[in-house]
C-alpha positions in Angstrom: -24.2 23.1 11.1 -20.9 25.0 10.9 -19.1 21.9 12.4 -20.6 19.7 9.6 -19.5 22.2 6.9 -16.0 22.3 8.4 -15.8 18.5 8.6 -17.0 18.2 5.0 -14.5 20.8 3.9 -11.6 19.0 5.6 -12.7 15.7 4.2 -13.1 17.1 0.7 -9.6 18.7 0.8 -8.1 15.4 2.0 -9.7 13.5 -0.8 -8.9 16.0 -3.4 -5.2 16.2 -2.4 -5.0 12.4 -2.4 -6.5 11.9 -5.9 -3.6 13.5 -7.9 -2.0 11.2 -10.4 0.8 13.6 -11.2 3.2 13.5 -8.3 5.4 16.1 -9.9 2.7 18.7 -10.0 3.0 21.7 -7.8 -0.7 22.5 -8.1 -3.1 21.5 -5.4 -6.7 20.4 -5.9 -9.3 21.9 -3.6 -13.0 21.4 -3.2 -15.9 23.4 -2.0 -18.5 21.3 -0.2 -21.8 21.0 -2.2 -20.1 21.5 -5.5 -20.6 18.5 -7.8 -17.6 19.6 -9.9 -15.5 20.1 -6.8 -11.9 20.0 -8.0 -10.2 23.0 -9.3 -6.5 23.8 -9.5 -5.1 26.7 -7.5 -1.8 27.9 -6.2 -1.5 26.5 -2.7 -1.2 28.9 0.1 -2.7 30.0 3.4 -4.7 32.8 1.8 -6.2 30.2 -0.7 -7.1 27.9 2.1 -8.7 30.7 4.1 -10.7 31.9 1.0 -11.9 28.3 0.4 -12.9 28.0 4.0 -14.8 31.2 4.0 -16.7 30.2 0.8 -17.5 26.9 2.3 -19.0 28.5 5.4 -21.0 31.0 3.5 -24.1 30.7 1.4 -22.1 31.3 -1.8 -22.2 27.6 -2.8 -26.0 27.8 -3.1 -25.6 29.7 -6.4 -22.1 29.1 -7.5 -19.9 26.0 -8.3 -16.3 25.9 -9.1 -16.4 24.8 -12.8 -20.0 24.6 -13.7 -22.7 27.3 -14.1 -25.4 26.9 -11.4 -27.8 29.8 -10.6 -24.8 32.1 -10.9 -21.6 31.7 -13.0 -18.9 29.2 -12.2 -16.1 30.6 -10.1 -13.6 29.5 -12.8 -15.6 31.6 -15.4 -15.5 34.6 -13.1 -11.7 34.2 -12.7 -11.4 33.9 -16.5 -13.6 37.0 -17.2 -11.8 39.2 -14.7 -8.2 37.8 -15.0 -6.6 40.8 -16.6 -9.1 43.4 -15.4 -7.7 46.3 -13.3 -9.3 46.6 -9.9 -11.1 43.3 -10.3 -10.9 42.4 -6.6 -12.4 45.8 -5.6 -15.1 45.5 -8.2 -16.1 42.0 -7.2 -15.9 42.7 -3.5 -18.5 45.5 -4.0 -20.6 43.2 -6.2 -20.7 40.5 -3.5 -21.6 43.0 -0.7 -24.0 45.2 -2.6 -25.4 42.7 -5.2 -26.3 43.6 -8.7 -27.3 42.2 -12.1 -26.6 42.3 -15.8 -23.1 41.0 -15.9 -24.0 37.3 -16.2 -27.6 37.4 -17.3 -31.0 38.3 -15.8 -30.6 36.6 -12.4 -29.5 39.2 -9.9 -26.6 38.7 -7.5 -28.0 38.7 -4.0 -26.4 41.3 -1.7 -24.4 40.1 1.3 -24.1 43.2 3.5 -23.4 41.1 6.7 -20.2 39.6 5.3 -17.1 41.5 6.5 -15.3 43.2 3.6 -12.0 41.6 4.6 -13.6 38.1 4.3 -15.1 38.9 1.0 -11.8 40.2 -0.3 -10.1 36.9 0.8 -12.8 34.9 -1.0 -12.6 37.0 -4.2 -8.8 36.8 -4.2 -9.0 33.0 -4.0 -11.7 32.8 -6.8 -9.4 34.8 -9.1 -6.7 32.2 -8.7 -8.8 29.5 -10.2 -8.0 28.2 -13.7 -10.5 26.9 -16.2 
């Protein structure tokens, strides 16, 4: 299953990078497997790619999409809400690990205590780079 997700992730990245019509753009389009609205702009970098890979290999895409509300908020909406918030990364890392509710409606965020904090921090840091 992990190999399938990695193959899909690599294929999605290759397609997203090849679909740009603006050859002067320094932004890179990336995709999360399973997201119907898969393209979002982000500053390219190794940390971004690692964050995207970690999201793709977790169950996060069950409830979240990049630009469209699903069960939980769109990642781009999370980035917008927390863009200028002090300690946003720390707050969101704790929310992912411990879960919670009330910030985005009645549906609670499922806790993910088995995810290593460093991996969650990488995923959250990537999400906060997304633009609407």
